[in-house]
N, CA, C and O atoms as a GROMACS GRO file, in nm:
protein
  484
    1MET      N    1  -0.741  -0.681   0.256
    1MET     CA    2  -0.753  -0.783   0.154
    1MET      C    3  -0.617  -0.849   0.136
    1MET      O    4  -0.515  -0.781   0.137
    2SER      N    5  -0.616  -0.980   0.121
    2SER     CA    6  -0.489  -1.050   0.103
    2SER      C    7  -0.435  -1.024  -0.037
    2SER      O    8  -0.511  -1.000  -0.131
    3PRO      N    9  -0.302  -1.028  -0.049
    3PRO     CA   10  -0.244  -1.004  -0.181
    3PRO      C   11  -0.275  -1.119  -0.277
    3PRO      O   12  -0.284  -1.235  -0.236
    4ILE      N   13  -0.291  -1.085  -0.401
    4ILE     CA   14  -0.317  -1.183  -0.506
    4ILE      C   15  -0.189  -1.197  -0.588
    4ILE      O   16  -0.132  -1.098  -0.633
    5ARG      N   17  -0.146  -1.320  -0.606
    5ARG     CA   18  -0.025  -1.344  -0.685
    5ARG      C   19  -0.048  -1.294  -0.826
    5ARG      O   20  -0.155  -1.314  -0.882
    6PRO      N   21   0.052  -1.228  -0.885
    6PRO     CA   22   0.036  -1.172  -1.019
    6PRO      C   23  -0.013  -1.272  -1.123
    6PRO      O   24  -0.094  -1.237  -1.209
    7GLU      N   25   0.034  -1.396  -1.116
    7GLU     CA   26  -0.006  -1.496  -1.216
    7GLU      C   27  -0.153  -1.539  -1.199
    7GLU      O   28  -0.209  -1.602  -1.289
    8ASN      N   29  -0.215  -1.506  -1.086
    8ASN     CA   30  -0.356  -1.540  -1.064
    8ASN      C   31  -0.450  -1.422  -1.078
    8ASN      O   32  -0.572  -1.440  -1.073
    9ARG      N   33  -0.397  -1.304  -1.096
    9ARG     CA   34  -0.480  -1.183  -1.097
    9ARG      C   35  -0.593  -1.189  -1.199
    9ARG      O   36  -0.704  -1.144  -1.171
   10ASP      N   37  -0.566  -1.245  -1.316
   10ASP     CA   38  -0.669  -1.251  -1.422
   10ASP      C   39  -0.780  -1.350  -1.390
   10ASP      O   40  -0.884  -1.350  -1.457
   11ARG      N   41  -0.761  -1.433  -1.290
   11ARG     CA   42  -0.863  -1.532  -1.254
   11ARG      C   43  -0.973  -1.471  -1.166
   11ARG      O   44  -1.080  -1.530  -1.152
   12TYR      N   45  -0.948  -1.355  -1.108
   12TYR     CA   46  -1.045  -1.288  -1.022
   12TYR      C   47  -1.130  -1.194  -1.106
   12TYR      O   48  -1.081  -1.134  -1.202
   13PRO      N   49  -1.258  -1.179  -1.070
   13PRO     CA   50  -1.342  -1.084  -1.145
   13PRO      C   51  -1.296  -0.941  -1.119
   13PRO      O   52  -1.233  -0.911  -1.018
   14ALA      N   53  -1.329  -0.854  -1.211
   14ALA     CA   54  -1.288  -0.713  -1.200
   14ALA      C   55  -1.341  -0.649  -1.072
   14ALA      O   56  -1.278  -0.558  -1.018
   15ASN      N   57  -1.456  -0.695  -1.023
   15ASN     CA   58  -1.515  -0.636  -0.903
   15ASN      C   59  -1.475  -0.711  -0.776
   15ASN      O   60  -1.544  -0.698  -0.674
   16TRP      N   61  -1.367  -0.789  -0.778
   16TRP     CA   62  -1.323  -0.863  -0.661
   16TRP      C   63  -1.304  -0.774  -0.538
   16TRP      O   64  -1.346  -0.813  -0.428
   17PRO      N   65  -1.242  -0.657  -0.551
   17PRO     CA   66  -1.228  -0.572  -0.431
   17PRO      C   67  -1.362  -0.541  -0.366
   17PRO      O   68  -1.372  -0.537  -0.243
   18ASP      N   69  -1.466  -0.518  -0.446
   18ASP     CA   70  -1.599  -0.489  -0.392
   18ASP      C   71  -1.660  -0.612  -0.326
   18ASP      O   72  -1.721  -0.603  -0.219
   19ILE      N   73  -1.643  -0.729  -0.389
   19ILE     CA   74  -1.695  -0.854  -0.333
   19ILE      C   75  -1.627  -0.881  -0.198
   19ILE      O   76  -1.694  -0.911  -0.099
   20SER      N   77  -1.496  -0.871  -0.196
   20SER     CA   78  -1.419  -0.898  -0.075
   20SER      C   79  -1.459  -0.802   0.038
   20SER      O   80  -1.480  -0.845   0.151
   21LEU      N   81  -1.470  -0.676   0.006
   21LEU     CA   82  -1.509  -0.577   0.107
   21LEU      C   83  -1.647  -0.607   0.164
   21LEU      O   84  -1.668  -0.598   0.285
   22ARG      N   85  -1.741  -0.643   0.077
   22ARG     CA   86  -1.878  -0.673   0.121
   22ARG      C   87  -1.878  -0.794   0.214
   22ARG      O   88  -1.943  -0.792   0.319
   23ILE      N   89  -1.807  -0.899   0.178
   23ILE     CA   90  -1.802  -1.020   0.262
   23ILE      C   91  -1.740  -0.987   0.397
   23ILE      O   92  -1.793  -1.027   0.501
   24ARG      N   93  -1.628  -0.914   0.397
   24ARG     CA   94  -1.556  -0.885   0.522
   24ARG      C   95  -1.631  -0.788   0.612
   24ARG      O   96  -1.631  -0.805   0.734
   25THR      N   97  -1.694  -0.687   0.553
   25THR     CA   98  -1.755  -0.582   0.636
   25THR      C   99  -1.903  -0.602   0.661
   25THR      O  100  -1.949  -0.590   0.774
   26GLU      N  101  -1.979  -0.632   0.556
   26GLU     CA  102  -2.124  -0.645   0.573
   26GLU      C  103  -2.162  -0.780   0.630
   26GLU      O  104  -2.225  -0.788   0.736
   27ARG      N  105  -2.125  -0.887   0.560
   27ARG     CA  106  -2.168  -1.019   0.606
   27ARG      C  107  -2.097  -1.061   0.735
   27ARG      O  108  -2.162  -1.107   0.830
   28ALA      N  109  -1.966  -1.046   0.739
   28ALA     CA  110  -1.888  -1.093   0.855
   28ALA      C  111  -1.880  -0.990   0.966
   28ALA      O  112  -1.841  -1.023   1.078
   29ALA      N  113  -1.917  -0.866   0.938
   29ALA     CA  114  -1.909  -0.758   1.037
   29ALA      C  115  -1.769  -0.746   1.098
   29ALA      O  116  -1.754  -0.717   1.217
   30GLY      N  117  -1.667  -0.769   1.015
   30GLY     CA  118  -1.529  -0.751   1.060
   30GLY      C  119  -1.472  -0.864   1.144
   30GLY      O  120  -1.364  -0.850   1.201
   31ARG      N  121  -1.545  -0.975   1.154
   31ARG     CA  122  -1.499  -1.087   1.238
   31ARG      C  123  -1.480  -1.213   1.153
   31ARG      O  124  -1.557  -1.239   1.060
   32CYS      N  125  -1.378  -1.290   1.185
   32CYS     CA  126  -1.349  -1.416   1.117
   32CYS      C  127  -1.473  -1.505   1.121
   32CYS      O  128  -1.534  -1.524   1.226
   33GLU      N  129  -1.510  -1.561   1.006
   33GLU     CA  130  -1.628  -1.647   0.996
   33GLU      C  131  -1.595  -1.795   1.013
   33GLU      O  132  -1.685  -1.879   1.003
   34CYS      N  133  -1.471  -1.830   1.037
   34CYS     CA  134  -1.430  -1.969   1.049
   34CYS      C  135  -1.492  -2.032   1.174
   34CYS      O  136  -1.488  -1.975   1.283
   35HIS      N  137  -1.550  -2.148   1.155
   35HIS     CA  138  -1.607  -2.226   1.266
   35HIS      C  139  -1.529  -2.355   1.285
   35HIS      O  140  -1.586  -2.460   1.317
   36GLY      N  141  -1.399  -2.348   1.264
   36GLY     CA  142  -1.313  -2.464   1.280
   36GLY      C  143  -1.279  -2.536   1.152
   36GLY      O  144  -1.198  -2.629   1.154
   37GLU      N  145  -1.338  -2.496   1.039
   37GLU     CA  146  -1.309  -2.564   0.913
   37GLU      C  147  -1.164  -2.544   0.868
   37GLU      O  148  -1.117  -2.613   0.778
   38CYS      N  149  -1.094  -2.450   0.931
   38CYS     CA  150  -0.953  -2.427   0.899
   38CYS      C  151  -0.866  -2.543   0.946
   38CYS      O  152  -0.757  -2.564   0.895
   39GLY      N  153  -0.915  -2.618   1.043
   39GLY     CA  154  -0.841  -2.733   1.093
   39GLY      C  155  -0.732  -2.700   1.193
   39GLY      O  156  -0.651  -2.787   1.225
   40ARG      N  157  -0.728  -2.578   1.242
   40ARG     CA  158  -0.625  -2.540   1.340
   40ARG      C  159  -0.644  -2.611   1.473
   40ARG      O  160  -0.547  -2.633   1.546
   41GLY      N  161  -0.767  -2.646   1.505
   41GLY     CA  162  -0.796  -2.712   1.631
   41GLY      C  163  -0.798  -2.616   1.749
   41GLY      O  164  -0.798  -2.661   1.864
   42THR      N  165  -0.801  -2.488   1.723
   42THR     CA  166  -0.799  -2.388   1.831
   42THR      C  167  -0.938  -2.337   1.866
   42THR      O  168  -0.957  -2.274   1.970
   43HIS      N  169  -1.036  -2.363   1.781
   43HIS     CA  170  -1.172  -2.319   1.808
   43HIS      C  171  -1.270  -2.411   1.736
   43HIS      O  172  -1.243  -2.459   1.626
   44THR      N  173  -1.384  -2.434   1.800
   44THR     CA  174  -1.490  -2.513   1.737
   44THR      C  175  -1.610  -2.425   1.707
   44THR      O  176  -1.690  -2.455   1.618
   45ASP      N  177  -1.623  -2.318   1.781
   45ASP     CA  178  -1.724  -2.218   1.750
   45ASP      C  179  -1.658  -2.114   1.660
   45ASP      O  180  -1.546  -2.135   1.614
   46ARG      N  181  -1.726  -2.006   1.637
   46ARG     CA  182  -1.670  -1.902   1.549
   46ARG      C  183  -1.542  -1.844   1.607
   46ARG      O  184  -1.534  -1.814   1.726
   47CYS      N  185  -1.443  -1.829   1.522
   47CYS     CA  186  -1.314  -1.770   1.560
   47CYS      C  187  -1.338  -1.630   1.617
   47CYS      O  188  -1.415  -1.553   1.560
   48PRO      N  189  -1.274  -1.596   1.727
   48PRO     CA  190  -1.297  -1.466   1.789
   48PRO      C  191  -1.220  -1.350   1.727
   48PRO      O  192  -1.241  -1.235   1.766
   49ASN      N  193  -1.131  -1.376   1.632
   49ASN     CA  194  -1.048  -1.268   1.577
   49ASN      C  195  -1.128  -1.166   1.497
   49ASN      O  196  -1.214  -1.202   1.416
   50THR      N  197  -1.099  -1.039   1.522
   50THR     CA  198  -1.164  -0.930   1.450
   50THR      C  199  -1.060  -0.846   1.377
   50THR      O  200  -0.948  -0.828   1.426
   51ASN      N  201  -1.097  -0.796   1.262
   51ASN     CA  202  -1.006  -0.718   1.180
   51ASN      C  203  -0.949  -0.600   1.258
   51ASN      O  204  -1.022  -0.522   1.318
   52GLY      N  205  -0.816  -0.588   1.256
   52GLY     CA  206  -0.749  -0.478   1.324
   52GLY      C  207  -0.724  -0.503   1.471
   52GLY      O  208  -0.654  -0.424   1.536
   53GLY      N  209  -0.778  -0.611   1.525
   53GLY     CA  210  -0.757  -0.644   1.666
   53GLY      C  211  -0.632  -0.728   1.686
   53GLY      O  212  -0.553  -0.747   1.594
   54GLN      N  213  -0.617  -0.779   1.806
   54GLN     CA  214  -0.505  -0.868   1.837
   54GLN      C  215  -0.552  -1.012   1.823
   54GLN      O  216  -0.657  -1.050   1.875
   55ALA      N  217  -0.473  -1.092   1.754
   55ALA     CA  218  -0.507  -1.233   1.736
   55ALA      C  219  -0.495  -1.307   1.867
   55ALA      O  220  -0.397  -1.290   1.941
   56TYR      N  221  -0.593  -1.390   1.896
   56TYR     CA  222  -0.584  -1.470   2.018
   56TYR      C  223  -0.465  -1.565   2.004
   56TYR      O  224  -0.437  -1.617   1.896
   57GLY      N  225  -0.398  -1.585   2.112
   57GLY     CA  226  -0.284  -1.676   2.112
   57GLY      C  227  -0.152  -1.613   2.076
   57GLY      O  228  -0.050  -1.644   2.137
   58THR      N  229  -0.152  -1.523   1.976
   58THR     CA  230  -0.025  -1.464   1.931
   58THR      C  231  -0.014  -1.315   1.959
   58THR      O  232   0.096  -1.262   1.977
   59GLY      N  233  -0.128  -1.247   1.964
   59GLY     CA  234  -0.127  -1.103   1.985
   59GLY      C  235  -0.093  -1.024   1.861
   59GLY      O  236  -0.086  -0.901   1.866
   60SER      N  237  -0.071  -1.092   1.748
   60SER     CA  238  -0.039  -1.021   1.623
   60SER      C  239  -0.162  -0.948   1.571
   60SER      O  240  -0.275  -0.978   1.610
   61LEU      N  241  -0.140  -0.853   1.484
   61LEU     CA  242  -0.248  -0.775   1.423
   61LEU      C  243  -0.330  -0.865   1.332
   61LEU      O  244  -0.275  -0.934   1.246
   62VAL      N  245  -0.461  -0.864   1.349
   62VAL     CA  246  -0.550  -0.946   1.265
   62VAL      C  247  -0.580  -0.871   1.135
   62VAL      O  248  -0.619  -0.754   1.136
   63VAL      N  249  -0.561  -0.943   1.025
   63VAL     CA  250  -0.600  -0.893   0.894
   63VAL      C  251  -0.706  -0.989   0.842
   63VAL      O  252  -0.680  -1.108   0.823
   64LEU      N  253  -0.825  -0.938   0.820
   64LEU     CA  254  -0.934  -1.021   0.771
   64LEU      C  255  -0.922  -1.034   0.619
   64LEU      O  256  -0.908  -0.934   0.549
   65THR      N  257  -0.927  -1.156   0.570
   65THR     CA  258  -0.915  -1.187   0.428
   65THR      C  259  -1.041  -1.260   0.384
   65THR      O  260  -1.130  -1.286   0.465
   66VAL      N  261  -1.050  -1.294   0.257
   66VAL     CA  262  -1.162  -1.374   0.207
   66VAL      C  263  -1.106  -1.498   0.139
   66VAL      O  264  -1.029  -1.489   0.044
   67ALA      N  265  -1.147  -1.614   0.189
   67ALA     CA  266  -1.102  -1.742   0.134
   67ALA      C  267  -1.206  -1.796   0.035
   67ALA      O  268  -1.326  -1.784   0.056
   68HIS      N  269  -1.155  -1.854  -0.073
   68HIS     CA  270  -1.239  -1.931  -0.165
   68HIS      C  271  -1.235  -2.074  -0.114
   68HIS      O  272  -1.130  -2.138  -0.117
   69LEU      N  273  -1.346  -2.125  -0.067
   69LEU     CA  274  -1.348  -2.257  -0.004
   69LEU      C  275  -1.307  -2.368  -0.099
   69LEU      O  276  -1.253  -2.470  -0.056
   70ASP      N  277  -1.333  -2.350  -0.229
   70ASP     CA  278  -1.293  -2.451  -0.328
   70ASP      C  279  -1.160  -2.415  -0.396
   70ASP      O  280  -1.120  -2.482  -0.491
   71HIS      N  281  -1.093  -2.310  -0.348
   71HIS     CA  282  -0.964  -2.266  -0.400
   71HIS      C  283  -0.970  -2.223  -0.546
   71HIS      O  284  -0.870  -2.227  -0.617
   72THR      N  285  -1.088  -2.182  -0.592
   72THR     CA  286  -1.107  -2.141  -0.730
   72THR      C  287  -1.146  -1.994  -0.734
   72THR      O  288  -1.261  -1.961  -0.705
   73PRO      N  289  -1.053  -1.905  -0.769
   73PRO     CA  290  -1.082  -1.761  -0.766
   73PRO      C  291  -1.197  -1.718  -0.856
   73PRO      O  292  -1.261  -1.616  -0.830
   74GLU      N  293  -1.224  -1.795  -0.960
   74GLU     CA  294  -1.335  -1.759  -1.050
   74GLU      C  295  -1.471  -1.781  -0.983
   74GLU      O  296  -1.570  -1.720  -1.023
   75ASN      N  297  -1.477  -1.866  -0.882
   75ASN     CA  298  -1.603  -1.899  -0.815
   75ASN      C  299  -1.624  -1.803  -0.697
   75ASN      O  300  -1.578  -1.829  -0.586
   76CYS      N  301  -1.692  -1.694  -0.723
   76CYS     CA  302  -1.713  -1.592  -0.621
   76CYS      C  303  -1.856  -1.589  -0.569
   76CYS      O  304  -1.905  -1.485  -0.526
   77HIS      N  305  -1.922  -1.704  -0.572
   77HIS     CA  306  -2.054  -1.714  -0.512
   77HIS      C  307  -2.039  -1.702  -0.361
   77HIS      O  308  -1.943  -1.753  -0.303
   78ASP      N  309  -2.132  -1.635  -0.298
   78ASP     CA  310  -2.125  -1.612  -0.153
   78ASP      C  311  -2.103  -1.740  -0.073
   78ASP      O  312  -2.031  -1.739   0.027
   79ASP      N  313  -2.165  -1.850  -0.115
   79ASP     CA  314  -2.151  -1.974  -0.038
   79ASP      C  315  -2.014  -2.038  -0.054
   79ASP      O  316  -1.981  -2.133   0.017
   80ASN      N  317  -1.933  -1.988  -0.146
   80ASN     CA  318  -1.796  -2.036  -0.164
   80ASN      C  319  -1.693  -1.944  -0.098
   80ASN      O  320  -1.574  -1.973  -0.099
   81LEU      N  321  -1.740  -1.835  -0.041
   81LEU     CA  322  -1.649  -1.737   0.018
   81LEU      C  323  -1.666  -1.734   0.169
   81LEU      O  324  -1.777  -1.748   0.221
   82ARG      N  325  -1.554  -1.716   0.240
   82ARG     CA  326  -1.560  -1.708   0.386
   82ARG      C  327  -1.459  -1.603   0.430
   82ARG      O  328  -1.341  -1.611   0.394
   83ALA      N  329  -1.504  -1.506   0.508
   83ALA     CA  330  -1.412  -1.410   0.569
   83ALA      C  331  -1.333  -1.485   0.674
   83ALA      O  332  -1.391  -1.548   0.762
   84MET      N  333  -1.201  -1.479   0.664
   84MET     CA  334  -1.115  -1.549   0.760
   84MET      C  335  -0.998  -1.460   0.799
   84MET      O  336  -0.945  -1.384   0.718
   85CYS      N  337  -0.960  -1.471   0.926
   85CYS     CA  338  -0.838  -1.403   0.969
   85CYS      C  339  -0.722  -1.470   0.895
   85CYS      O  340  -0.736  -1.581   0.843
   86GLN      N  341  -0.608  -1.403   0.891
   86GLN     CA  342  -0.497  -1.458   0.816
   86GLN      C  343  -0.452  -1.594   0.869
   86GLN      O  344  -0.407  -1.678   0.791
   87GLY      N  345  -0.462  -1.617   0.998
   87GLY     CA  346  -0.423  -1.745   1.056
   87GLY      C  347  -0.512  -1.859   1.008
   87GLY      O  348  -0.463  -1.964   0.965
   88CYS      N  349  -0.644  -1.838   1.014
   88CYS     CA  350  -0.737  -1.941   0.968
   88CYS      C  351  -0.724  -1.962   0.818
   88CYS      O  352  -0.725  -2.076   0.771
   89HIS      N  353  -0.710  -1.854   0.742
   89HIS     CA  354  -0.700  -1.865   0.596
   89HIS      C  355  -0.575  -1.943   0.556
   89HIS      O  356  -0.583  -2.034   0.473
   90LEU      N  357  -0.462  -1.908   0.613
   90LEU     CA  358  -0.337  -1.979   0.580
   90LEU      C  359  -0.346  -2.127   0.617
   90LEU      O  360  -0.300  -2.213   0.542
   91HIS      N  361  -0.405  -2.156   0.732
   91HIS     CA  362  -0.417  -2.295   0.773
   91HIS      C  363  -0.517  -2.369   0.685
   91HIS      O  364  -0.495  -2.485   0.650
   92TYR      N  365  -0.626  -2.304   0.648
   92TYR     CA  366  -0.725  -2.366   0.560
   92TYR      C  367  -0.663  -2.402   0.425
   92TYR      O  368  -0.693  -2.507   0.368
   93ASP      N  369  -0.576  -2.315   0.374
   93ASP     CA  370  -0.514  -2.333   0.242
   93ASP      C  371  -0.387  -2.418   0.245
   93ASP      O  372  -0.326  -2.438   0.140
   94ARG      N  373  -0.343  -2.467   0.360
   94ARG     CA  374  -0.212  -2.531   0.372
   94ARG      C  375  -0.192  -2.647   0.275
   94ARG      O  376  -0.085  -2.658   0.215
   95HIS      N  377  -0.291  -2.734   0.258
   95HIS     CA  378  -0.276  -2.848   0.167
   95HIS      C  379  -0.271  -2.802   0.022
   95HIS      O  380  -0.193  -2.853  -0.058
   96HIS      N  381  -0.356  -2.705  -0.011
   96HIS     CA  382  -0.357  -2.649  -0.147
   96HIS      C  383  -0.222  -2.584  -0.178
   96HIS      O  384  -0.169  -2.601  -0.288
   97HIS      N  385  -0.166  -2.508  -0.083
   97HIS     CA  386  -0.036  -2.444  -0.103
   97HIS      C  387   0.074  -2.548  -0.120
   97HIS      O  388   0.165  -2.529  -0.201
   98ALA      N  389   0.068  -2.657  -0.044
   98ALA     CA  390   0.169  -2.763  -0.056
   98ALA      C  391   0.164  -2.826  -0.195
   98ALA      O  392   0.268  -2.855  -0.254
   99GLN      N  393   0.045  -2.848  -0.247
   99GLN     CA  394   0.030  -2.905  -0.381
   99GLN      C  395   0.085  -2.809  -0.487
   99GLN      O  396   0.153  -2.851  -0.581
  100THR      N  397   0.056  -2.681  -0.471
  100THR     CA  398   0.105  -2.581  -0.565
  100THR      C  399   0.258  -2.575  -0.562
  100THR      O  400   0.322  -2.567  -0.667
  101ARG      N  401   0.316  -2.578  -0.441
  101ARG     CA  402   0.463  -2.577  -0.430
  101ARG      C  403   0.524  -2.699  -0.499
  101ARG      O  404   0.624  -2.686  -0.569
  102ALA      N  405   0.464  -2.815  -0.479
  102ALA     CA  406   0.517  -2.938  -0.540
  102ALA      C  407   0.511  -2.929  -0.692
  102ALA      O  408   0.605  -2.969  -0.760
  103ARG      N  409   0.401  -2.878  -0.746
  103ARG     CA  410   0.390  -2.863  -0.892
  103ARG      C  411   0.493  -2.764  -0.944
  103ARG      O  412   0.554  -2.787  -1.049
  104THR      N  413   0.513  -2.655  -0.871
  104THR     CA  414   0.610  -2.553  -0.913
  104THR      C  415   0.751  -2.611  -0.913
  104THR      O  416   0.827  -2.589  -1.007
  105ARG      N  417   0.787  -2.684  -0.807
  105ARG     CA  418   0.920  -2.747  -0.799
  105ARG      C  419   0.939  -2.847  -0.913
  105ARG      O  420   1.045  -2.849  -0.976
  106ARG      N  421   0.838  -2.929  -0.938
  106ARG     CA  422   0.849  -3.029  -1.045
  106ARG      C  423   0.865  -2.962  -1.180
  106ARG      O  424   0.946  -3.006  -1.262
  107SER      N  425   0.790  -2.857  -1.204
  107SER     CA  426   0.802  -2.784  -1.331
  107SER      C  427   0.942  -2.727  -1.348
  107SER      O  428   0.998  -2.732  -1.458
  108ALA      N  429   0.997  -2.674  -1.240
  108ALA     CA  430   1.132  -2.618  -1.247
  108ALA      C  431   1.234  -2.728  -1.276
  108ALA      O  432   1.327  -2.708  -1.354
  109LEU      N  433   1.217  -2.843  -1.212
  109LEU     CA  434   1.308  -2.956  -1.239
  109LEU      C  435   1.296  -3.004  -1.382
  109LEU      O  436   1.396  -3.031  -1.448
  110GLU      N  437   1.174  -3.014  -1.432
  110GLU     CA  438   1.153  -3.056  -1.570
  110GLU      C  439   1.219  -2.958  -1.667
  110GLU      O  440   1.285  -2.999  -1.762
  111ALA      N  441   1.200  -2.830  -1.640
  111ALA     CA  442   1.256  -2.728  -1.728
  111ALA      C  443   1.408  -2.731  -1.729
  111ALA      O  444   1.471  -2.699  -1.830
  112SER      N  445   1.468  -2.769  -1.616
  112SER     CA  446   1.614  -2.771  -1.608
  112SER      C  447   1.674  -2.906  -1.646
  112SER      O  448   1.796  -2.922  -1.648
  113GLY      N  449   1.586  -3.005  -1.677
  113GLY     CA  450   1.634  -3.138  -1.713
  113GLY      C  451   1.687  -3.215  -1.595
  113GLY      O  452   1.768  -3.306  -1.613
  114GLN      N  453   1.643  -3.182  -1.474
  114GLN     CA  454   1.697  -3.244  -1.353
  114GLN      C  455   1.610  -3.353  -1.292
  114GLN      O  456   1.630  -3.388  -1.175
  115LEU      N  457   1.515  -3.408  -1.367
  115LEU     CA  458   1.436  -3.518  -1.312
  115LEU      C  459   1.526  -3.637  -1.288
  115LEU      O  460   1.621  -3.660  -1.364
  116ALA      N  461   1.500  -3.713  -1.184
  116ALA     CA  462   1.579  -3.832  -1.152
  116ALA      C  463   1.560  -3.936  -1.262
  116ALA      O  464   1.459  -3.937  -1.332
  117LEU      N  465   1.658  -4.023  -1.277
  117LEU     CA  466   1.650  -4.131  -1.375
  117LEU      C  467   1.524  -4.212  -1.353
  117LEU      O  468   1.491  -4.247  -1.240
  118GLY      N  469   1.456  -4.242  -1.459
  118GLY     CA  470   1.336  -4.324  -1.449
  118GLY      C  471   1.210  -4.244  -1.425
  118GLY      O  472   1.101  -4.298  -1.443
  119GLU      N  473   1.220  -4.119  -1.384
  119GLU     CA  474   1.102  -4.037  -1.363
  119GLU      C  475   1.054  -3.983  -1.497
  119GLU      O  476   1.135  -3.954  -1.585
  120THR      N  477   0.926  -3.969  -1.510
  120THR     CA  478   0.868  -3.910  -1.630
  120THR      C  479   0.781  -3.793  -1.589
  120THR      O  480   0.736  -3.783  -1.475
  121ALA      N  481   0.761  -3.705  -1.682
  121ALA     CA  482   0.679  -3.588  -1.654
  121ALA      C  483   0.538  -3.620  -1.652
  121ALA      O  484   0.454  -3.533  -1.630
   0.00000   0.00000   0.00000
């Protein structure tokens, strides 16, 4: 299971470990469920990576995670969840992570009074 940032922990249901395990082991049978929606451009059919195996292309150890397709941890409906290898999951979330980084940087600048002249919060 992928690590959950401490500030987001309360957004996940108490039974998240059970939900994640069920998606990864029962539904996905230990294999990445991505069919190219990650946008990596490396596969159009189902990703061949399996949990604990070697990742195609890199040979790194595959860790199967569960992605929230709408990036909302509170939404744990099966149709919003997808078992993904760490490569597909990170690539799928890349735009969301960039937005989060930008908000975090802006908040830090606002807090320190370092916004450029003419900028408003």
